[in-house]
C-alpha positions in Angstrom: -18.1 111.1 109.8 -17.1 109.7 106.4 -18.2 111.1 103.1 -20.7 108.2 102.6 -22.1 108.8 106.1 -22.4 112.5 105.6 -24.1 111.9 102.2 -26.5 109.4 103.9 -27.3 111.9 106.6 -28.5 114.5 104.0 -30.1 112.2 101.5 -33.7 110.9 101.3 -34.6 107.2 101.8 -34.3 106.4 98.1 -30.9 108.0 97.8 -29.8 106.2 101.0 -30.8 102.9 99.5 -28.9 103.7 96.3 -25.8 104.6 98.3 -26.1 101.4 100.2 -26.4 99.4 96.9 -23.4 101.2 95.4 -21.2 100.6 98.4 -22.4 97.0 98.5 -21.4 96.5 94.9 -18.0 98.1 95.6 -17.6 95.8 98.6 -18.3 92.8 96.6 -15.4 93.8 94.3 -13.2 94.1 97.3 -13.0 97.8 97.8 -14.2 100.3 100.3 -15.8 103.6 99.4 -13.1 106.3 99.5 -14.1 108.8 96.8 -17.0 111.2 97.1 -20.0 109.6 95.5 -22.2 112.5 94.3 -22.5 112.3 90.5 -25.8 111.6 88.8 -26.2 109.6 85.6 -26.3 112.8 83.6 -23.1 114.1 85.2 -21.5 110.7 84.6 -22.5 111.1 80.9 -21.2 114.7 81.0 -17.7 113.6 81.9 -17.4 111.3 78.9 -19.2 113.8 76.6 -16.8 116.5 77.7 -13.8 114.3 77.1 -15.0 113.1 73.6 -15.7 116.8 72.9 -16.3 117.0 69.2 -15.6 120.7 69.2 -12.1 119.7 70.5 -11.3 116.7 68.3 -12.6 117.9 65.0 -11.0 121.3 64.9 -7.7 119.8 66.3 -7.4 117.4 63.3 -9.4 119.3 60.7 -6.3 120.1 58.6 -5.2 116.4 58.9 -8.6 115.4 57.7 -8.7 117.8 54.8 -5.3 116.6 53.5 -5.8 112.9 54.3 -8.9 112.0 52.2 -10.6 115.4 52.2 -14.3 116.1 52.7 -15.6 112.7 51.4 -13.5 110.8 53.9 -14.2 113.2 56.7 -18.0 113.0 56.2 -18.5 109.3 55.5 -15.5 108.2 57.5 -17.2 109.8 60.5 -20.4 107.8 59.9 -18.5 104.5 59.6 -16.3 105.1 62.6 -19.3 106.3 64.7 -21.2 103.0 64.0 -18.3 100.8 64.9 -17.5 102.9 68.0 -21.0 102.5 69.2 -20.5 98.7 69.0 -17.4 99.0 71.1 -19.3 101.2 73.5 -22.1 98.8 73.8 -19.7 95.9 74.5 -17.9 98.0 77.2 -21.2 99.2 78.7 -22.3 95.6 79.3 -19.0 94.8 81.1 -19.1 98.1 83.0 -22.5 97.2 84.4 -21.1 94.0 85.7 -18.0 95.6 87.2 -18.6 99.3 88.1 -15.2 100.4 89.5 -12.7 103.2 88.9 -10.2 100.6 87.5 -12.4 100.3 84.4 -10.8 98.2 81.6 -7.8 96.9 83.6 -10.1 95.6 86.4 -12.5 94.1 83.9 -9.6 92.2 82.3 -8.8 90.5 85.6 -12.4 89.6 86.3 -13.0 88.2 82.8 -9.9 86.0 82.7 -9.2 82.6 84.1 -7.7 83.0 87.5 -4.2 82.0 86.5 -4.2 84.6 83.6 -6.0 87.4 85.5 -2.9 89.3 86.8 -1.2 89.4 83.3 -4.3 90.5 81.5 -4.9 93.2 84.1 -1.3 94.4 84.0 -1.2 94.7 80.2 -4.6 96.3 79.9 -3.7 98.8 82.7 -0.6 99.9 81.0 -2.2 100.4 77.6 -5.1 102.3 79.3 -2.6 104.5 81.1 -0.7 105.2 77.8 -4.0 106.1 76.1 -5.2 108.3 79.0 -1.9 110.2 79.1 -1.8 110.6 75.3 -5.4 111.8 75.0 -4.7 114.4 77.7 -1.7 115.5 75.7 -3.7 115.8 72.5 -6.5 117.8 74.1 -4.5 120.2 76.1 -1.8 120.7 73.4 -4.6 121.5 70.9 -6.0 124.0 73.5 -2.6 125.6 73.7 -2.3 125.8 69.9 -5.7 127.5 69.6 -4.9 130.0 72.3 -1.7 130.8 70.4 -3.6 131.2 67.2 -6.3 133.4 68.9 -3.5 135.7 70.1 -2.6 136.5 66.5 -6.1 137.8 65.7 -6.7 141.6 65.9 -3.2 142.6 64.6 -1.5 141.9 67.9 1.8 141.2 66.3 2.1 137.9 68.2 4.0 135.2 66.2 3.5 131.6 67.5 6.6 129.4 67.8 7.0 125.8 69.0 8.6 127.1 72.2 5.8 129.6 73.0 3.3 126.8 72.3 5.0 124.5 74.8 5.0 127.3 77.3 1.3 127.9 76.9 0.8 124.1 77.0 2.6 123.9 80.3 0.4 126.7 81.7 -2.8 125.0 80.5 -1.8 121.7 82.1 -0.8 123.4 85.3 -4.1 125.3 85.7 -6.1 122.1 84.9 -4.1 120.3 87.5 -4.9 123.0 90.1 -8.6 122.7 89.2 -8.5 118.9 89.8 -6.5 119.5 93.0 -8.5 122.2 94.8 -11.7 122.3 92.9 -12.8 118.7 93.2 -16.0 119.6 95.0 -16.8 121.9 92.2 -16.1 119.4 89.4 -19.7 118.2 89.1 -20.8 121.9 88.8 -18.1 122.5 86.1 -19.3 119.3 84.5 -22.8 120.7 84.2 -21.5 123.9 82.7 -19.2 121.9 80.3 -22.1 119.8 79.0 -24.2 122.9 78.2 -21.2 124.8 76.9 -20.4 122.0 74.5 -23.9 121.4 73.3 -25.0 125.1 73.0 -21.6 126.3 71.9 -21.2 123.7 69.1 -24.7 124.3 67.8 -24.3 128.1 67.9 -21.0 127.8 66.1 -22.5 125.7 63.3 -25.5 128.1 62.9 -23.2 131.2 62.9 -20.8 130.1 60.2 -23.6 128.7 57.9 -25.7 131.8 58.3 -22.9 134.3 57.8 -20.9 132.5 55.1 -20.9 134.6 51.9 -21.3 131.4 49.8 -21.5 127.7 50.4 -19.7 124.8 49.0 -21.8 122.4 46.9 -23.0 119.0 48.0 -20.8 117.5 45.4 -17.8 119.0 47.1 -18.8 118.1 50.7 -19.9 114.5 50.1 -17.8 113.3 47.1 -14.5 115.3 47.0 -11.4 113.3 47.7 -8.1 115.0 48.5 -4.7 113.4 48.9 -2.5 116.1 50.4 -0.2 113.8 52.3 2.9 114.6 50.1 5.2 117.5 50.1 3.9 121.0 48.9 3.5 121.0 45.2 3.9 117.2 45.0 1.7 114.1 45.1 0.7 112.2 48.1 1.1 108.4 48.0 0.9 108.3 44.2 -1.3 106.1 42.1 -5.0 105.5 42.4 -4.6 102.3 44.3 -3.0 104.1 47.2 -6.3 106.1 47.6 -7.5 103.2 49.7 -4.5 103.7 52.0 -5.3 107.4 52.4 -9.0 106.6 53.1 -7.9 104.2 55.8 -5.5 106.5 57.6 -7.8 109.4 57.1 -10.4 108.1 59.6 -8.0 109.0 62.4 -9.8 112.4 62.9 -13.1 110.6 63.6 -11.7 107.8 65.7 -9.5 110.0 67.8 -12.5 112.3 68.5 -14.8 109.5 69.5 -12.4 108.3 72.2 -12.3 108.6 76.0 -15.7 107.4 76.9 -14.2 104.9 79.4 -14.3 108.0 81.6 -17.8 107.0 82.6 -16.4 103.7 83.9 -13.6 105.4 85.8 -16.1 107.7 87.5 -18.5 104.9 88.6 -17.1 105.0 92.2 -18.3 108.6 92.3 -21.7 107.9 90.7 -25.1 107.0 92.1 -26.6 103.7 90.8 -23.2 103.0 89.2 -24.1 99.6 87.6 -26.6 101.3 85.3 -25.3 104.9 85.2 -21.8 104.1 83.9 -23.2 102.0 81.1 -25.8 104.7 80.1 -23.1 107.4 80.3 -20.9 105.5 77.8 -23.7 104.9 75.3 -25.2 108.4 75.6 -21.8 110.1 75.2 -21.0 108.2 72.0 -24.5 108.7 70.5 -24.8 112.4 71.2 -21.2 113.1 70.2 -21.6 111.2 66.9 -24.7 113.2 65.8 -23.3 116.6 67.0 -19.9 115.9 65.4 -21.3 115.0 62.0 -23.2 118.3 61.8 -20.1 120.2 62.9 -18.1 118.6 60.1 -20.9 119.4 57.6 -21.1 123.0 58.9 -17.4 123.6 58.5 -17.1 122.0 55.1 -20.1 123.8 53.6 -18.7 127.1 55.0 -15.2 126.8 53.3 -14.8 129.9 51.1 -11.3 129.2 49.6 -10.1 125.6 49.7 -6.5 126.5 48.9 -6.5 129.1 51.6 -8.0 126.7 54.1 -5.5 124.0 53.2 -2.6 126.4 53.7 -4.1 129.0 56.2 -2.1 132.1 57.2 -3.3 131.5 60.8 -2.0 128.0 60.8 -5.4 126.6 61.7 -8.0 125.9 59.0 -10.9 126.2 61.3 -9.8 129.7 62.4 -9.5 130.6 58.7 -13.1 129.4 58.1 -14.2 131.6 61.0 -12.4 134.6 59.6 -13.9 134.0 56.1 -17.4 133.7 57.4 -18.0 135.8 60.4 -15.1 138.3 60.2 -12.4 139.0 62.8 -14.5 139.9 65.7 -16.9 137.0 65.1 -13.9 134.7 64.8 -12.6 135.8 68.2 -15.9 134.9 69.7 -16.0 131.5 68.0 -12.4 130.8 69.0 -13.3 131.5 72.6 -16.1 128.9 72.4 -13.6 126.4 71.0 -10.9 127.1 73.5 -13.1 127.0 76.5 -14.5 123.7 75.3 -11.0 122.3 74.9 -10.1 123.5 78.3 -13.1 121.8 79.9 -12.2 118.7 77.9 -8.6 118.6 79.1 -9.7 119.2 82.7 -12.0 116.2 82.7 -9.5 114.1 80.9 -7.1 114.7 83.8 -9.9 113.8 86.2 -10.5 110.5 84.4 -6.7 109.9 84.0 -6.0 110.4 87.7 -8.8 108.1 88.7 -7.5 105.3 86.5 -3.9 105.8 87.9 -5.2 105.9 91.4 -7.1 102.6 90.9 -4.1 101.0 89.2 -1.8 102.2 92.0 -4.3 100.9 94.6 -3.6 97.5 93.2 0.1 97.9 92.9 0.4 98.4 89.2 2.4 101.6 89.0 6.0 102.2 90.3 5.7 104.0 93.5 2.2 102.8 94.0 2.3 103.2 97.8 2.9 106.9 97.2 0.3 107.4 94.4 -2.5 105.2 95.9 -3.5 108.0 98.3 -6.7 110.1 98.5 -6.5 113.5 100.0 -8.6 113.3 103.2 -9.3 117.1 102.8 -10.2 117.2 99.1 -11.4 113.6 98.6 -9.3 113.5 95.4 -6.2 111.4 94.3 -4.1 114.6 94.1 -0.8 112.8 93.6 -2.1 111.0 90.5 -3.5 114.3 89.2 0.0 115.7 89.0 1.4 112.5 87.7 -1.0 112.7 84.8 -0.1 116.3 84.1 3.6 115.6 84.2 3.5 112.6 81.9 1.2 114.5 79.5 3.7 117.4 79.3 6.6 115.0 78.6 4.7 113.3 75.8 4.0 116.7 74.2 7.7 117.7 74.0 8.5 116.0 70.7 6.3 118.7 69.0 9.4 120.9 69.3 11.2 119.0 66.6 8.5 117.2 64.6 5.9 118.6 62.2 3.6 115.5 62.7 4.1 115.0 66.4 0.5 116.1 67.2 -1.0 113.6 64.8 1.3 110.9 66.3 0.1 111.8 69.8 -3.5 111.4 68.7 -2.6 108.0 67.2 -1.0 107.0 70.4 -4.1 108.0 72.4 -6.4 106.1 70.0 -4.3 102.9 69.9 -3.6 102.9 73.7 -7.2 103.4 74.7 -8.8 101.1 72.2 -6.4 98.2 72.9 -7.3 98.6 76.6 -10.9 98.5 75.6 -10.4 95.5 73.3 -8.6 93.2 75.8 -11.5 92.8 78.2 -14.0 92.6 75.4 -12.0 89.8 73.8 -11.7 88.0 77.1 -15.5 88.3 77.5 -15.8 86.5 74.1 -13.2 83.8 74.9 -14.4 83.1 78.5 -18.0 83.9 77.9 -19.1 81.0 80.2 -17.9 82.9 83.3 -19.3 86.3 82.4 -21.9 87.4 85.0 -24.2 90.0 83.6 -25.0 93.2 85.3 -28.3 95.1 85.1 -27.4 96.4 81.6 -26.9 93.7 79.1 -27.4 93.1 75.3 -29.1 89.7 75.4 -28.7 87.7 72.2 -26.7 90.5 70.6 -24.0 90.4 73.2 -21.6 88.0 71.6 -21.8 89.3 67.9 -21.4 92.9 69.1 -18.3 92.0 71.1 -16.7 90.1 68.3 -17.2 92.9 65.8 -15.9 95.4 68.4 -12.7 93.3 68.8 -12.1 93.0 65.1 -12.6 96.8 64.6 -10.1 97.5 67.4 -7.5 95.2 65.8 -8.0 97.0 62.5 -7.5 100.5 63.8 -4.6 99.5 66.0 -2.7 98.5 62.9 -3.8 101.4 60.8 -2.8 104.2 63.1 0.8 103.1 63.4 1.3 103.4 59.6 3.1 106.4 58.1 0.8 109.4 57.6 3.0 111.6 55.4 5.0 110.9 52.2 8.0 110.8 52.1 8.8 109.4 55.5 11.8 110.9 57.2 13.0 111.9 60.7 10.6 114.8 60.9 7.5 113.1 59.4 8.0 109.7 61.1 4.8 108.4 62.9 6.4 107.9 66.3 3.2 106.3 67.7 4.8 102.9 67.0 7.7 103.9 69.2 5.5 104.9 72.1 3.3 101.8 71.7 6.5 99.6 71.4 7.9 101.1 74.6 4.7 100.2 76.5 4.7 96.7 75.1 8.4 96.2 75.9 8.1 97.7 79.4 4.9 95.9 80.4 5.8 92.5 79.0 9.5 92.8 80.0 8.9 94.1 83.5 6.2 91.4 83.9 8.7 88.6 83.0 11.5 90.0 85.0 9.6 91.1 88.1 5.9 91.9 88.2 4.7 88.3 87.7 6.2 87.6 91.1 4.2 90.1 93.0 1.4 91.7 90.9 -1.8 89.8 91.5 -4.3 92.2 89.8 -7.2 93.7 91.7 -5.9 92.7 95.1 -8.8 92.2 97.3 -11.0 90.6 94.7 -8.4 88.0 93.6 -7.5 87.3 97.3 -11.1 86.6 98.1 -11.5 84.2 95.2 -8.2 82.5 96.2 -9.8 81.7 99.5 -12.8 80.2 97.8 -15.1 83.1 98.5 -17.8 83.9 96.0 -17.4 87.6 95.7 -20.8 88.0 94.1 -22.3 86.7 97.4 -22.9 90.0 99.3 -21.6 89.1 102.7 -20.2 92.6 103.3 -23.0 94.1 101.4 -25.6 92.9 103.9 -23.6 94.7 106.6 -23.7 98.0 104.6 -27.4 97.6 103.8 -28.3 96.9 107.4 -26.4 99.9 108.7 -27.9 102.3 106.1 -31.4 100.9 106.6 -31.2 101.6 110.3 -30.2 105.2 109.6 -33.0 105.6 107.1 
């Protein structure tokens, strides 16, 4: 008995019909149901919410934000970025509703292109999405390792963090997250529920604790209007004259944009979600909206609770957020709050690997990854793409290694994550604009607002993709170089070069879908779907 059959046997009539409809949609797109479909809309939202994880992204780049624009850019930059990110999310949600599959953006790119361009669009999008997925896992789990390392210094333990010890902790974190995704797949939706509540209650409790216990509070003038350019060497200036403040403001929004990233996880989990054509779209929009509000209050809470600005900019702990905890709730309270943050980061990294592995599995299933026959396997016992789980962990570990020799490697990794993911979001949205005549709407759509929202989303993605490859520290040398341009360049050279040399001869995009269309079959005509529906109806 297959997973879908066993689920049907234990489900009620309504759930049986939903399973039939979901499998029918998947069949129309040329795929069979292989992953366990047992996530609800709230659990689908929870995966993206846990990956966005404001309590991970904001503390991770809080020092970067303080030095690159300061409180004013952190507060108002968050609002601006959240608004534009919501537009990107709405445009993606509309496409996700039409094509709810684990492939996400790379599958959408093929479906929204002209037939002759579909394989190339799918190939390029897939590789950028893969880059972003790997980099975002790197940023999350490396931040978790850094915070564990910092927490170990509390309580006069004598522990002194070094780059090598941080890498070791990072490897252990990734390994344990890989094990969870390998053997705990049946428990992931329970962990997902725990993660959602942990993030929501933990973030709220943290904000209340530091504001309530802070001996004093910063003024509204400081929080909402103070600009800081700390991008230069200690004791020196940043980028110089007043005109360069605009530059600092622009690169300073990285904290917000990196944090509000990863919501495509709702799309990658649609093959495991009930009522996928609506649930994936709702999951994307809810994750962005809830995270935007919660994140803004977290930023305000941290900024109002700063006791010593100089001490926070140059903290003895190495982490400004930890310093704020120490200054407000004391050492014991700081340990408790650090545990809240670290567990949130751990959950975030775990579900990032979940999303990453699903994307790699889907891309392998269509022949897009070297060794795709090896990686396009789902464990019959665990119903999980275990091989791509460990591929995701391995690639993320490799991307974190430059931190051994670069003081800005972490910020560069977050830039790579942001650029890679948003380019992969932008390509299908742009194709939806260019070839709007062939876009077939799903149950979730924006009506008359669809086209303007998509155009604004594409322009915003073009803007941030340029901004985040720019130098972040002055002067620029081998240690402060923003190597995100290198990683992005490698992906461009590899994907385009390999396409020209070889892939164009054999990669045809989402295989079964393209093959059906090549035979003149209207894939939106549910031929196979009727068979699914008839079988399930007879059982009900």
